[in-house]
N, C-alpha and C positions, 0 to 999 in steps of 0.2 A: 638646472637642466643643461646649462651650458657646459659644465664639467663633465656630465655623462656623455654628451655628443662629442666633446673634444676627446675623451678617452676612446670612444669608438672610432673616431677619425685616425688616431694614433695606434691602431690595432697592431701594426707590425713594427712599432718603435720600441725597441727594448734598450735604447740608450737615452741618456739624458735624466731629467729629474721631474718628479711630480710632488707638488707640496701637499702637506697633510690634509688640508681643507679640500683640495681638488680630489684627492684619492677618496676620502671618506664620503664626499657627496656623491661621487660616482657609485661607490659601494652602496649608499642608501637607495639611490634610484634603482639600481640593479636588483637589490633585494626587494623593493617594493613591486617591481614588475613581476618578479618570480612569485611573490606572495599573492598578488592579484590573480595570476594565472592559476595557482593552486586553489585559492578560494573559489574562483569562478568554476573550476572543474568539479569541484564538490557541489557547489550550489546548482549548476546546470545538470550535473549527474543525478542529483536528487529530484529536481524539477522535470527534466525531460527524459532522463534515463542514462543508461551506461554508455550508450553510444556518444553522447555529448561529452562525457567525462573522458573518454578515450580520445576524442578529437582534441580537447583542450590540453590534455596531458602530452599529446603529440606536438602541439604547439610550444608547450614548455620545453620539451626535448629539443625542438629546433632552435628555441631561444638560448637554451644552455649551450648548445653546439655552436651557435653564432657568436656568443660572447665569451667563450672559454679563453680564446687567445687575447682579446682586449683586457680581460681580467688579470691574466698573467702579466701582460705587458705593463699595465698600470702598477701592479704590485712590485714588479722588478724596478720600474722607475722610482717608485716610493722608497724602496730599500736604498737605491742609489742616492736619494736626497738625504737619507740618514748616514751615508758614508760606507754602506755595506753592498757586498755583491748580491746579485739576484739569486745566487745559489743558495743563500740562506732560506729561501722559500721551501727547499727540500727538507728542512728540519721539521716541517709539518708531517712528514711521512714516517717519522720515528714512532714506532708503537707506543701506545699510552701517553703520548705527548699531547694529543688532541689538537694539534696546531696552535698550541699556546705561544711557542717561541716566536713564530712568524707574526702572530697577532701583536705581541709585545713590541717587536721591532717596527712593525708597520705604524704603530701608534706613537713612537717616539718623535721627539722634535727634530726638525731639520737641522742638518750640519750648516752652520753659518759660513757665508762666503762660498768660494769656489771649491770644489773637490774634484777628484780625478774622474768622476762620472758626468761632469758638465758637458752639454752638447757643444760640439766645436764647429 
């Protein structure tokens, strides 16, 4: 949980580096929160009615809007840790690539020692 909160605190930090473990633990907690919101929307929508589903999906939308910049910042810092520019995230926008290139780059090992993206 520490990594998740740390990434949220660094929501505006697009420089520096984030280790692989830190990034993927943040990603895991972020995905679990979204999954719980989606499941609860369907469960409460089934039990209580469509109004509950709409309210919880609105909460999911607010959560997504709240965390979009921290997600991008963490991914950019993770790419910096591999020695690449954050612009590599845009390769996920190439049609039919399905975001595989950024996923592979985010999963690679860290560049040993200092690189040009280290915080100064």
